[in-house]
C-alpha positions as CSV (number, residue, x, y, z in Angstrom):
1,M,211.1,143.2,207.8
2,D,211.4,146.6,206.3
3,K,209.1,147.8,203.4
4,R,211.6,147.1,200.6
5,E,212.2,143.6,201.8
6,F,208.4,143.1,202.1
7,L,207.9,144.2,198.5
8,K,210.6,141.8,197.4
9,T,208.8,138.8,199.1
10,S,205.2,139.9,198.5
11,G,204.9,137.5,195.5
12,A,205.6,134.5,197.6
13,F,203.3,132.7,200.0
14,A,204.3,132.5,203.7
15,A,204.2,128.7,203.9
16,T,205.8,128.5,207.3
17,A,202.9,129.6,209.4
18,L,199.5,127.8,209.8
19,L,196.5,129.9,208.8
20,P,193.8,130.5,211.4
21,G,190.8,128.2,211.1
22,F,192.5,125.6,208.8
23,S,194.5,122.5,209.5
24,A,197.9,121.9,207.8
25,A,196.3,119.3,205.5
26,E,193.5,121.7,204.5
27,Q,196.0,124.5,203.8
28,K,198.2,122.3,201.7
29,N,195.3,121.7,199.3
30,M,194.3,125.4,199.0
31,T,194.8,127.3,195.7
32,H,196.8,130.4,196.7
33,R,195.0,133.6,195.7
34,T,196.7,136.4,193.8
35,N,195.9,140.0,192.9
36,W,194.4,141.0,189.6
37,S,197.7,141.1,187.6
38,G,199.2,138.0,189.3
39,N,202.3,139.8,190.6
40,L,201.4,139.3,194.2
41,T,200.2,136.1,196.0
42,Y,198.4,136.9,199.2
43,H,200.0,135.6,202.4
44,T,196.8,134.1,203.7
45,D,194.1,131.9,202.1
46,N,191.8,132.7,205.0
47,L,189.2,134.7,203.2
48,F,185.8,135.5,204.6
49,E,182.8,136.5,202.4
50,P,179.9,137.6,204.6
51,S,176.5,138.1,203.2
52,S,175.2,140.7,205.7
53,V,176.5,143.5,208.0
54,A,175.8,141.3,211.0
55,E,178.0,138.5,209.6
56,L,180.7,141.0,208.8
57,Q,180.5,142.3,212.4
58,Q,181.1,138.8,213.7
59,V,184.0,138.2,211.4
60,V,185.7,141.4,212.5
61,K,185.1,140.5,216.2
62,D,186.5,137.0,215.7
63,N,189.8,138.0,214.1
64,A,192.7,139.7,215.8
65,S,194.0,140.9,212.4
66,I,192.2,141.3,209.1
67,R,192.3,143.3,205.9
68,P,189.5,144.3,203.5
69,L,189.8,143.0,200.0
70,G,188.1,144.6,197.0
71,T,188.6,143.7,193.3
72,R,192.3,142.9,193.9
73,H,193.6,145.7,191.8
74,S,196.3,146.8,194.3
75,F,199.7,146.1,192.9
76,N,201.4,146.2,196.3
77,G,200.6,144.6,199.6
78,L,198.0,147.1,200.6
79,A,195.2,144.5,200.9
80,D,197.5,141.7,202.0
81,S,197.4,139.9,205.3
82,T,199.3,137.1,207.0
83,H,196.1,136.3,209.1
84,A,192.8,137.0,207.3
85,Q,191.0,139.0,204.6
86,V,187.4,139.9,204.1
87,S,185.6,140.4,200.8
88,L,182.2,142.1,200.6
89,S,181.6,140.9,197.0
90,K,178.1,139.8,198.0
91,F,177.1,143.4,199.0
92,K,175.6,144.3,195.7
93,D,172.7,146.7,196.6
94,I,172.2,149.9,194.6
95,S,169.8,152.6,195.8
96,I,169.1,155.9,194.0
97,D,167.8,158.9,195.9
98,E,166.6,161.1,193.0
99,K,165.6,164.0,195.3
100,A,169.0,164.1,197.1
101,K,170.8,163.3,193.8
102,T,172.8,160.5,195.3
103,V,173.3,156.8,194.9
104,T,174.2,154.4,197.7
105,V,176.0,151.2,196.8
106,G,177.1,148.1,198.6
107,A,180.8,147.5,199.0
108,G,180.8,144.8,196.3
109,V,179.6,147.1,193.6
110,R,182.0,148.0,190.8
111,Y,181.8,151.3,188.9
112,G,180.9,149.3,185.8
113,D,177.9,147.8,187.7
114,V,176.4,151.1,189.1
115,A,177.0,153.3,186.0
116,P,174.3,151.8,183.6
117,V,171.8,151.7,186.5
118,I,172.0,155.4,187.3
119,D,172.3,156.3,183.6
120,A,169.0,154.6,183.0
121,K,167.5,157.0,185.5
122,G,169.1,160.0,183.8
123,F,172.2,160.4,186.1
124,A,175.9,160.2,185.9
125,L,179.0,160.2,188.1
126,H,181.3,163.1,187.6
127,N,184.2,160.9,186.5
128,L,185.5,157.4,186.2
129,A,188.9,155.7,186.3
130,S,190.4,154.1,183.2
131,L,189.1,150.7,184.4
132,P,185.4,150.3,185.2
133,H,186.2,146.9,186.8
134,I,187.3,148.3,190.2
135,S,185.1,148.3,193.3
136,V,183.7,151.7,194.5
137,P,185.0,151.4,198.1
138,G,188.4,150.2,197.0
139,A,188.8,153.1,194.6
140,I,187.7,155.5,197.2
141,A,189.9,154.2,200.0
142,T,193.0,154.6,197.8
143,G,192.3,157.9,196.2
144,T,191.9,156.5,192.7
145,H,191.1,159.0,189.9
146,G,190.2,159.7,186.4
147,S,191.5,162.9,184.7
148,G,190.5,166.4,183.8
149,I,191.9,169.8,184.8
150,H,188.6,170.6,186.6
151,N,187.8,167.0,187.8
152,K,188.7,165.9,191.3
153,N,189.4,162.2,192.1
154,L,186.7,159.7,192.5
155,S,186.7,160.0,196.3
156,S,185.5,163.7,195.9
157,S,182.0,162.5,195.0
158,V,181.6,160.6,198.3
159,A,178.7,162.1,200.4
160,A,178.8,159.4,203.1
161,I,180.5,156.1,204.1
162,E,179.3,153.3,206.3
163,F,181.9,151.0,207.9
164,V,182.4,148.4,210.6
165,D,185.2,149.3,213.1
166,A,187.7,147.0,214.9
167,K,185.1,146.3,217.7
168,G,182.5,145.3,215.2
169,D,180.5,148.5,215.6
170,L,178.7,150.1,212.6
171,H,179.4,153.8,211.9
172,T,178.3,156.3,209.3
173,L,180.2,159.5,208.5
174,S,179.1,162.2,206.1
175,R,180.0,165.7,205.0
176,A,178.0,166.9,208.1
177,D,180.9,165.6,210.1
178,G,183.2,168.3,208.7
179,D,187.0,167.8,208.5
180,K,186.7,164.4,210.2
181,F,184.9,163.2,207.1
182,N,187.7,164.6,204.9
183,G,190.0,162.4,206.9
184,A,187.9,159.3,206.7
185,V,187.2,159.0,203.0
186,V,190.6,158.0,201.6
187,N,191.2,155.6,204.5
188,L,193.4,152.7,203.1
189,G,191.1,150.3,205.0
190,L,192.5,151.5,208.3
191,L,189.3,152.8,210.0
192,G,187.4,149.6,209.3
193,V,185.6,147.7,206.6
194,M,183.4,149.9,204.4
195,T,180.0,148.3,203.9
196,R,178.2,151.1,201.8
197,V,179.1,154.3,200.1
198,T,176.9,157.2,199.1
199,L,178.0,159.1,196.0
200,D,176.8,162.4,194.4
201,V,175.2,162.1,191.0
202,E,174.6,164.7,188.3
203,P,172.6,164.8,185.0
204,T,173.7,162.2,182.5
205,F,175.9,163.3,179.6
206,Q,177.6,162.1,176.5
207,I,181.3,162.0,175.6
208,A,183.1,161.7,172.2
209,Q,186.6,160.3,172.3
210,T,189.2,161.4,169.7
211,V,192.8,160.2,169.6
212,Y,195.9,162.1,168.2
213,T,199.3,160.6,167.8
214,D,202.9,161.8,168.1
215,L,202.3,165.1,170.0
216,P,205.7,166.7,170.7
217,F,206.6,167.3,174.3
218,A,207.9,170.7,173.3
219,E,204.2,171.8,172.9
220,L,203.7,171.2,176.6
221,E,206.1,173.9,177.7
222,H,203.8,176.8,176.7
223,H,200.5,175.0,176.1
224,F,200.2,172.5,178.9
225,D,196.9,173.8,180.3
226,D,195.5,174.4,176.8
227,I,196.2,170.7,175.8
228,F,195.0,169.1,179.0
229,G,192.1,171.5,179.3
230,A,190.9,170.8,175.7
231,G,188.6,168.0,176.9
232,Y,186.5,166.9,179.8
233,S,189.1,164.2,180.4
234,V,192.5,164.1,178.7
235,S,195.3,161.4,178.8
236,L,198.7,161.7,177.1
237,F,200.5,158.4,176.7
238,T,204.2,158.1,176.0
239,D,207.1,155.6,175.7
240,W,209.5,158.4,176.6
241,Q,211.3,158.1,173.2
242,Q,211.6,160.8,170.5
243,G,210.4,163.6,172.8
244,R,206.8,163.0,172.2
245,G,203.5,161.6,173.4
246,T,202.6,158.5,171.4
247,E,198.9,159.0,171.8
248,L,196.6,161.8,173.2
249,W,193.1,160.6,174.2
250,L,190.8,163.6,174.1
251,K,187.4,163.0,175.7
252,R,184.9,165.8,175.1
253,K,181.4,166.4,176.3
254,V,178.9,166.6,173.5
255,T,175.2,167.2,172.9
256,A,173.0,165.4,170.5
257,D,172.9,168.3,168.0
258,Q,176.5,169.3,168.4
259,K,179.0,169.1,165.5
260,L,182.3,168.1,166.9
261,D,185.3,170.1,165.7
262,T,188.0,167.5,164.9
263,P,191.0,169.1,163.1
264,E,193.6,166.9,161.4
265,M,196.3,168.4,163.6
266,F,196.2,169.2,167.4
267,Y,199.3,171.0,168.7
268,N,201.3,169.1,166.0
269,G,199.7,165.8,167.0
270,K,198.1,163.9,164.1
271,L,194.5,162.7,164.1
272,A,194.4,158.9,164.4
273,T,192.7,157.1,161.5
274,K,191.7,154.0,163.5
275,N,190.9,152.9,167.1
276,L,194.1,152.5,169.2
277,H,195.2,150.8,172.4
278,P,197.3,152.8,175.0
279,I,199.8,150.0,174.6
280,P,200.5,150.2,170.8
281,A,201.3,146.5,170.4
282,L,197.9,145.4,171.7
283,D,194.6,145.2,169.8
284,A,192.1,148.0,170.5
285,V,189.1,145.6,170.7
286,N,189.0,145.9,174.5
287,C,189.1,149.7,174.4
288,T,186.2,152.1,174.6
289,P,185.0,153.5,171.2
290,Q,187.0,156.4,169.7
291,M,186.9,158.1,166.3
292,G,184.8,161.0,167.7
293,V,181.7,158.7,168.0
294,P,179.5,160.1,170.9
295,G,178.3,157.7,173.6
296,P,177.2,157.5,177.2
297,W,179.7,158.9,179.7
298,Y,180.3,155.5,181.2
299,E,181.3,154.0,177.8
300,R,183.8,156.7,177.1
301,L,185.4,158.0,180.3
302,P,187.1,154.7,181.0
303,H,189.8,153.5,178.5
304,F,188.6,149.9,178.7
305,R,185.3,148.1,178.1
306,M,183.7,146.5,181.2
307,N,183.4,143.0,179.6
308,F,187.0,142.8,178.3
309,T,190.3,142.2,180.0
310,P,191.7,145.7,180.7
311,S,195.1,146.9,179.8
312,S,197.6,144.1,179.3
313,G,196.7,141.9,182.3
314,E,200.2,140.8,183.3
315,E,201.8,144.0,184.4
316,L,203.0,146.2,187.2
317,Q,201.9,149.8,187.9
318,T,203.5,152.8,189.6
319,E,202.1,156.4,189.8
320,Y,203.4,159.7,191.2
321,F,201.5,162.9,191.7
322,V,203.4,166.2,191.3
323,P,202.1,169.8,191.4
324,R,200.5,170.7,188.0
325,S,202.5,174.0,188.2
326,H,205.6,172.0,187.7
327,A,204.2,169.4,185.2
328,Y,206.4,170.3,182.3
329,E,209.6,170.2,184.4
330,A,208.7,166.9,186.0
331,I,208.0,165.3,182.6
332,R,211.3,166.5,181.2
333,A,213.1,165.3,184.3
334,V,211.7,161.7,183.9
335,E,212.5,161.8,180.2
336,T,216.2,161.9,181.0
337,L,215.8,158.3,182.2
338,K,214.2,157.1,179.0
339,D,216.8,154.5,178.1
340,H,216.5,153.0,181.6
341,I,212.7,153.1,181.5
342,T,211.6,152.1,178.0
343,P,213.0,148.5,177.9
344,H,210.7,147.6,180.8
345,L,207.7,149.8,180.0
346,L,204.4,149.0,178.4
347,T,203.2,152.6,178.5
348,T,203.2,155.8,180.6
349,E,200.0,157.8,181.0
350,L,200.0,161.5,182.0
351,R,196.8,162.9,183.5
352,T,195.7,166.0,185.4
353,I,193.6,165.9,188.6
354,A,192.1,168.9,190.4
355,A,192.8,169.6,194.1
356,D,190.6,168.4,196.9
357,D,190.6,168.5,200.7
358,L,190.7,164.7,201.5
359,W,193.6,164.2,203.9
360,L,195.2,161.2,202.2
361,S,194.3,162.1,198.7
362,M,197.3,162.3,196.3
363,A,195.8,165.6,195.2
364,Y,195.3,167.0,198.7
365,Q,195.1,170.8,198.3
366,Q,197.2,170.5,195.1
367,D,196.2,170.6,191.4
368,S,198.3,167.7,190.1
369,L,199.8,165.9,187.3
370,A,199.8,162.1,187.7
371,I,202.7,160.3,186.0
372,H,201.6,156.7,185.7
373,F,203.9,153.8,184.6
374,T,202.5,150.5,183.3
375,W,205.4,148.1,183.5
376,K,206.2,144.7,182.1
377,R,206.0,142.2,184.9
378,Q,209.8,142.5,185.6
379,W,209.9,143.4,189.2
380,P,213.7,143.0,189.8
381,E,214.4,145.4,187.0
382,V,211.6,147.8,187.8
383,Q,212.6,147.9,191.5
384,K,216.0,149.3,190.4
385,I,214.4,151.9,188.2
386,L,211.9,153.4,190.7
387,P,214.6,155.0,192.9
388,L,216.0,156.7,189.8
389,I,212.6,158.1,188.9
390,Q,212.0,159.2,192.5
391,Q,215.3,161.0,192.6
392,K,214.4,162.9,189.4
393,L,211.0,163.8,190.9
394,A,212.4,164.7,194.3
395,P,212.3,168.5,193.7
396,F,208.5,168.2,193.2
397,N,207.7,166.2,196.4
398,P,205.9,163.4,194.6
399,R,203.0,161.6,196.2
400,P,202.8,157.9,195.2
401,H,199.5,156.2,194.6
402,W,198.7,154.2,197.7
403,A,197.9,151.0,195.8
404,K,200.8,150.9,193.4
405,L,204.5,150.0,193.6
406,T,207.1,152.4,195.1
407,T,210.3,152.1,197.1
408,Y,209.7,155.1,199.4
409,D,209.9,154.7,203.2
410,G,207.7,156.2,205.9
411,A,209.8,159.3,206.1
412,H,208.8,160.3,202.6
413,F,205.1,159.8,203.3
414,R,205.3,162.0,206.4
415,Q,207.0,164.7,204.3
416,V,204.4,164.8,201.5
417,Y,201.2,164.3,203.5
418,P,200.7,167.2,205.9
419,K,197.6,165.6,207.5
420,L,199.2,162.1,208.0
421,A,199.5,162.5,211.8
422,D,195.9,163.7,212.1
423,F,194.8,160.7,210.0
424,K,196.7,158.3,212.3
425,S,194.9,159.8,215.3
426,L,191.6,159.4,213.5
427,A,192.3,155.7,212.7
428,Q,193.3,155.2,216.4
429,Q,189.7,156.1,217.4
430,Y,188.2,153.2,215.4
431,D,191.1,150.7,215.5
432,P,193.1,151.3,218.8
433,N,195.0,148.0,218.6
434,G,195.9,148.1,214.9
435,K,193.6,145.2,213.8
436,F,193.4,146.6,210.3
437,R,197.1,147.3,209.8
438,N,199.5,145.1,207.9
439,Q,203.2,145.2,207.1
440,L,202.9,147.6,204.2
441,V,200.8,150.3,205.9
442,T,202.9,150.0,209.0
443,A,206.0,150.7,206.9
444,E,204.4,153.6,205.1
445,L,202.5,155.3,208.0
446,Y,203.8,154.0,211.3
447,T,207.6,153.8,210.9
């Protein structure tokens, strides 16, 4: 089965094969598990949830094929398996080293869990994704990011990782391991199952969030860096109609005694007079506070509150990274498809991410613009649109987000990731027989 066919069938359960460890009668009574948005039903109900590293090691030894499962926020089959999955949701430990300025978290910890703990000790992470609901190892393994011209992705704050390899052996890699570490951080779960992650922390800070509406795309041609560099983190949302961004979310660092300059107009965008949702039709109640009201970093850098359903829930997601130096051209190229895109779109978010040296990072050695599509859950229609978008972006060698939907084949991944062959050699050291591979990663990396 090639990758495109796998994506077509990834929402269906493979009912023809018996699952390891369960009888036919037991399997018949199982409730089939889905990812977060419900667009994908996993091809196995054989899920292990160990409580210790020793239990995890035995699980890995006992299974010929297995995939790590985080908070189920992958929209494609990255975490899927036809054999078994393992969740470390019970690994909830959090340990702060104030002298080293690091925090070490268990693999079941989400960003929304660790943030208030370190903030209470006077620390912060350098950035957060739009959703605090995602697990730390899952975000790191897929190169997930926030935004900011000077902000690297979330994986860049990793100081060390601990993982269990295909033989069940426990390993730790840190920055002291040099370029090997750069290859191991964004790992797609192919080196093993991460058990703990150590992250850099910095002094805590406050953010004020201001929203502007209807910012013309024409302003981006000569002021792109000024607009996206005006805040610590900046997101521009659009429906691709009328040549403008529907909302600009400007997140700025503030101090307690600072008076925030909030003009009525910002590059011809108008100051919002109420809290807004990135998807205009939805209520802003589940979004983080706006209107320039200062608050802790972890209550402003994400778009959505920890205790609310993020985004729309039932949706699909796609994201492409292009060089920031060609950001305006890439935006205008996609805009030509607006009448194909908009009927199936909830919103598009445009963000900047600084370059890093992590081998499989979408921003590897490239300051980037990320073009993110949140789609209605209409996969047959979206599947036809993606090749059109990819064709428009072809001059910019786009790198797709590892955990989101695309129709690229392995040849494209080899073209845009110069260290892919080196990564495969690294993975071979820890998983010589491909225990942690599945159909999707095989299609993207190995064919």
